[in-house]
VEXLOKOL-195899 format. One record per atom (N, C-alpha, C): z, x negated, y negated; residue in three letters. Coordinates in steps of 0.2 Angstrom, whole numbers, plus 5000, padded with zeros to 4 digits. Atoms other than C-alpha are relative to their C-alpha. Example, Ala and Ser with C-alpha at 12.3 -4.5 7.8 and 13.67 -1.06 7.14 Angstrom:
2
500049965006ALA;503949385022ALA;500049964994ALA;499950045006SER;503649325005SER;500350044995SER;
This chain:
219
500350034994UNK;537846264492UNK;500449945003UNK;499750054997UNK;538646154504UNK;499749935000UNK;500250075000UNK;538445964505UNK;499649995007UNK;500450014994UNK;537045914518UNK;499749935000UNK;500450065000UNK;536345744523UNK;499450005005UNK;500549994995UNK;535145814536UNK;499349984998UNK;500750015003UNK;533545804525UNK;499849935000UNK;500250075002UNK;533645624521UNK;499949965007UNK;500150044993UNK;533745574540UNK;499350025003UNK;500749984997UNK;532045654543UNK;499449954997UNK;500550055003UNK;531145514533UNK;499849965005UNK;500350044995UNK;529945424544UNK;499449964997UNK;500650035004UNK;528845324532UNK;500049925000UNK;499950075000UNK;529245144537UNK;500749985000UNK;499350024999UNK;530745034540UNK;500349994993UNK;499750015007UNK;530944994521UNK;500350074998UNK;499849935002UNK;531045184518UNK;500650025004UNK;499449984996UNK;532245214532UNK;500649964998UNK;499450045002UNK;533345074526UNK;500350034994UNK;499749975006UNK;533445144509UNK;500350075001UNK;499749944999UNK;533745314516UNK;500750005003UNK;499350014997UNK;535245254526UNK;500549984995UNK;499550025006UNK;535945174510UNK;500250064996UNK;499849945004UNK;535745334501UNK;500550055004UNK;499649954996UNK;536545434515UNK;500749975000UNK;499350035000UNK;538045314516UNK;500350014993UNK;499749995006UNK;538245324497UNK;500250074999UNK;499849935001UNK;538145514497UNK;500650025004UNK;499549984996UNK;539345524511UNK;500749984996UNK;499450025003UNK;540645424501UNK;500150054994UNK;499949965006UNK;540345524485UNK;500150085001UNK;500049934999UNK;539945704492UNK;500550025005UNK;499549984995UNK;541045704507UNK;500749984999UNK;499450035000UNK;542445594505UNK;500350004993UNK;499749995006UNK;542645614486UNK;500249934996UNK;499950075003UNK;542545424481UNK;499449984996UNK;500650035004UNK;541545344467UNK;499849945004UNK;500350064997UNK;540345204473UNK;499849964994UNK;500250055005UNK;540045044463UNK;499549965003UNK;500550054998UNK;538444944465UNK;500349935000UNK;499750075000UNK;539044764470UNK;499549955002UNK;500550064998UNK;538244594472UNK;500049995007UNK;500150034993UNK;537644514488UNK;500149935000UNK;499950074999UNK;537944344495UNK;499649975006UNK;500350034994UNK;536944224506UNK;500149934999UNK;499850085000UNK;537444044511UNK;500549984995UNK;499450025005UNK;538944054499UNK;499850014993UNK;500249995007UNK;537844094484UNK;500050084998UNK;500049935002UNK;538044254475UNK;499450024996UNK;500649985003UNK;536644364469UNK;500150014992UNK;499950005007UNK;537444374452UNK;499749944996UNK;500250065003UNK;536844204448UNK;500549954997UNK;499550045003UNK;538444134442UNK;500249945004UNK;499850064996UNK;538843954447UNK;500750005001UNK;499349994998UNK;540443954456UNK;500350064999UNK;499849935000UNK;540644134457UNK;500650015004UNK;499450004997UNK;542444164462UNK;500050055006UNK;500049944995UNK;542044324473UNK;499250015002UNK;500749994998UNK;540244294480UNK;499950065004UNK;500149944996UNK;539544454486UNK;500550055001UNK;499449955000UNK;541144554483UNK;500250024994UNK;499849985007UNK;541144604465UNK;499550054997UNK;500549955003UNK;540344744455UNK;499549964996UNK;500550025004UNK;538744714446UNK;500150034993UNK;499849985007UNK;539144714427UNK;499550054997UNK;500549965003UNK;537544804422UNK;499950075003UNK;500249944996UNK;537544944435UNK;500650055000UNK;499549955001UNK;538445104432UNK;500250035007UNK;499749974994UNK;539545184446UNK;499750075002UNK;500249944998UNK;538945334456UNK;500750045001UNK;499449975001UNK;540345464452UNK;500250045007UNK;499749954995UNK;541445554465UNK;499750074999UNK;500349935001UNK;540645724469UNK;499350005000UNK;500750005001UNK;538845664467UNK;499750025007UNK;500449984994UNK;537745754480UNK;499449965002UNK;500550054997UNK;536345684490UNK;499549984995UNK;500550025005UNK;534945694477UNK;500249964994UNK;499750035005UNK;536045634463UNK;500249935002UNK;499850064998UNK;536745494473UNK;499449955002UNK;500650044998UNK;535045434480UNK;499649984993UNK;500450025006UNK;534245434462UNK;500449954997UNK;499650055004UNK;535745334455UNK;499949935004UNK;500050074996UNK;535745204470UNK;499349975000UNK;500650035001UNK;533845184468UNK;499949954995UNK;500050055006UNK;534145094452UNK;500249935001UNK;499750064998UNK;535044954461UNK;499849985007UNK;500250014993UNK;534044914476UNK;500349945003UNK;499750064997UNK;534944794488UNK;500749994999UNK;499350015002UNK;536644814480UNK;500450025006UNK;499549984996UNK;538144824491UNK;500450064998UNK;499649945002UNK;539344974491UNK;500749984999UNK;499350025001UNK;540944944483UNK;500450074998UNK;499549945002UNK;542445074481UNK;500549974996UNK;499550025005UNK;543545064466UNK;500750035003UNK;499449984997UNK;545345064472UNK;500550024994UNK;499549975005UNK;546845154463UNK;499850074997UNK;500249935002UNK;545945324460UNK;500350055006UNK;499849954995UNK;545945424476UNK;500549965005UNK;499650044995UNK;546845284486UNK;500149934998UNK;499950075000UNK;547645114486UNK;499949975007UNK;500150034993UNK;547444994501UNK;500649955001UNK;499550054997UNK;548744904512UNK;499549955004UNK;500450054996UNK;547844744518UNK;500449955004UNK;499750054995UNK;548444644533UNK;499549975004UNK;500550034995UNK;547744534546UNK;499850055005UNK;500349954996UNK;546644624558UNK;500450015006UNK;499649994993UNK;547644584574UNK;500650044999UNK;499449965002UNK;549244654565UNK;499850074999UNK;500249935001UNK;548244804559UNK;499850045006UNK;500249974994UNK;547544844576UNK;500650025004UNK;499449994996UNK;549244834584UNK;500450064996UNK;499649955004UNK;550044944570UNK;499650075001UNK;500349945000UNK;548645074571UNK;500150035007UNK;499849974993UNK;548945094590UNK;500750035000UNK;499349985000UNK;550745114587UNK;500150074996UNK;500049955005UNK;550545234572UNK;499750075004UNK;500349954996UNK;549345344583UNK;500550035005UNK;499549984995UNK;550645354597UNK;500650044997UNK;499549975003UNK;551945404585UNK;499950064996UNK;500249945004UNK;550945534577UNK;500150004993UNK;500050015007UNK;551045464560UNK;499450024996UNK;500649985004UNK;549845534546UNK;499649934998UNK;500450065001UNK;548445414544UNK;499450024996UNK;500749995003UNK;546945394532UNK;499549955003UNK;500550054997UNK;545445284534UNK;500349935001UNK;499850075000UNK;545645114540UNK;499349965002UNK;500650055000UNK;544244974538UNK;500249945002UNK;499950074999UNK;544044804545UNK;499549964998UNK;500550045004UNK;543144664536UNK;499849945005UNK;500250064996UNK;542144514543UNK;500549944999UNK;499550055001UNK;543544404536UNK;500650015004UNK;499449994996UNK;544744474548UNK;500650034997UNK;499549965004UNK;545744594537UNK;499950075002UNK;500049934999UNK;546244774541UNK;500250034994UNK;499949965006UNK;546244894526UNK;500250075001UNK;499749944999UNK;547345044527UNK;500050044993UNK;500049965006UNK;546945184514UNK;500750045000UNK;499449965001UNK;548545254507UNK;500050034993UNK;500049965006UNK;549045364492UNK;500049954994UNK;500050045006UNK;548745294474UNK;500849984998UNK;499350025002UNK;550345194468UNK;500349955004UNK;499750044995UNK;550645094483UNK;500049934997UNK;499950075003UNK;550244924474UNK;500549994995UNK;499550005004UNK;551444964461UNK;500750005003UNK;499349984996UNK;552845024473UNK;500149955005UNK;499950044994UNK;552544894487UNK;500749954999UNK;499450045000UNK;553944764481UNK;500650045001UNK;499449965000UNK;555244894479UNK;500150035007UNK;500049974993UNK;554744984496UNK;500249945005UNK;499850054995UNK;554844814505UNK;500749984999UNK;499350025001UNK;556544774497UNK;500450065003UNK;499649954997UNK;557244944502UNK;500050005008UNK;500050004993UNK;556644924520UNK;500249935003UNK;499750064998UNK;557344744521UNK;499449955002UNK;500550044998UNK;555644664523UNK;499749954994UNK;500250035006UNK;555544584506UNK;500049925000UNK;500050085000UNK;555944404511UNK;499849985007UNK;500250014993UNK;555044414528UNK;499449955000UNK;500650045000UNK;553544314522UNK;499450035004UNK;500549964996UNK;552344454528UNK;499349984997UNK;500750005002UNK;550444434527UNK;499850074999UNK;500149935001UNK;550344604519UNK;500050004992UNK;500049995008UNK;549744644501UNK;499750074999UNK;500249945002UNK;549344804492UNK;499449994994UNK;500550015005UNK;547744824482UNK;500050074996UNK;500049945004UNK;547744944467UNK;499550004995UNK;500450005005UNK;546944984451UNK;499749934997UNK;500350065002UNK;545644854445UNK;499749975006UNK;500250034994UNK;545244804463UNK;499450045003UNK;500549974997UNK;543644844473UNK;500049985007UNK;500150024993UNK;543344844492UNK;499350025002UNK;500749994998UNK;541744834501UNK;500050065005UNK;500049944995UNK;541345004510UNK;499549995006UNK;500450004995UNK;540645014527UNK;499350044999UNK;500250064996UNK;539244974532UNK;499849944996UNK;500250055004UNK;538944854518UNK;500249935002UNK;499850074999UNK;538944664520UNK;500549984995UNK;499550035004UNK;540444574513UNK;500049934999UNK;500150085001UNK;540144404505UNK;499649965004UNK;500550044995UNK;538744364517UNK;500349995007UNK;499750014993UNK;539944364532UNK;499850055005UNK;500249954995UNK;539344524540UNK;500350074997UNK;499949935003UNK;539644714538UNK;500850015001UNK;499349975000UNK;541344804535UNK;499950065005UNK;500149954995UNK;541644924549UNK;500750054999UNK;499449965000UNK;542845074551UNK;500449995007UNK;499649994994UNK;544245064563UNK;500350075001UNK;499949925000UNK;544745244559UNK;499650034994UNK;500549975005UNK;543345334550UNK;500350054996UNK;499849945005UNK;543645454535UNK;500050065004UNK;500049934998UNK;544045634539UNK;500150044994UNK;500049965006UNK;543845774527UNK;500750024997UNK;499349985003UNK;545745814526UNK;500449944998UNK;499650065002UNK;546345634523UNK;499649954995UNK;500450055004UNK;544945544514UNK;500249994993UNK;499950005007UNK;545345594497UNK;500850014999UNK;499349995001UNK;547245624500UNK;500349965006UNK;499750044994UNK;547845484512UNK;500850004999UNK;499350005000UNK;549645464516UNK;500449964996UNK;499650055004UNK;551045384506UNK;500149945004UNK;499950064997UNK;551245204509UNK;500749995004UNK;499350014997UNK;553145224514UNK;500050035007UNK;500049974993UNK;552645324529UNK;499749955005UNK;500350054996UNK;551645174536UNK;500349935000UNK;499850075002UNK;552445024529UNK;500549975005UNK;499550034995UNK;553844994542UNK;499649985006UNK;500450024994UNK;552544994556UNK;499649944999UNK;500550055002UNK;551344884547UNK;500449934999UNK;499650065001UNK;552744764542UNK;500349975007UNK;499850024993UNK;553444754560UNK;499449975004UNK;500650034996UNK;551644724567UNK;499849934997UNK;500250065003UNK;551344594554UNK;500549945001UNK;499550054999UNK;552944504556UNK;500049975007UNK;500150034993UNK;552544484575UNK;499449965001UNK;500650034999UNK;550844424572UNK;500049924999UNK;499950075000UNK;550644234575UNK;499849974994UNK;500350035006UNK;549644204559UNK;500450024994UNK;499749985005UNK;550844284548UNK;500649954998UNK;499550055002UNK;552144184538UNK;500750015004UNK;
């Protein structure tokens, strides 16, 4: 049976139920459509993290230690049942499995995205955070390969505001709030043919590095 999210959108039993239905739908889209695991994460308000740890280094942007992830491939019912155990959690995506992330300043990322689309380069999903970062989904391995790739392209000493996130990292998934600053949004939404198989970093890195080098806020 194919994956469907239509049924959950028919719920009309109050704003709280609708809010939970929207969360369940978003989680199920990540797991059932895009093939990503989803990890329940902490929330933050006024700089304080819901984990309760004084001086939390990543308020509202880290996994909840006690909450298991919803595995990739979970369909609507399974995803909803799992997410119901952690009401109010933010949606985090573990990096380094289906994708790594190239993270740049938002202005540079937007400039690069326009250029890449005009050039017809292969693209995966691209998210933008409320902290002003653009996150390009690329094939796993980018974090380990980035220094050598930049060296080969001649960008290794350019002081770029560009980093790669790999295994052990998590990013906040749209439309969850990140660190109490506001929601993460898609600049380029996931598509079935690229969500779980994004392009190699080397195909995008030159354009990203060029755009980042031109950005006033980059080094």
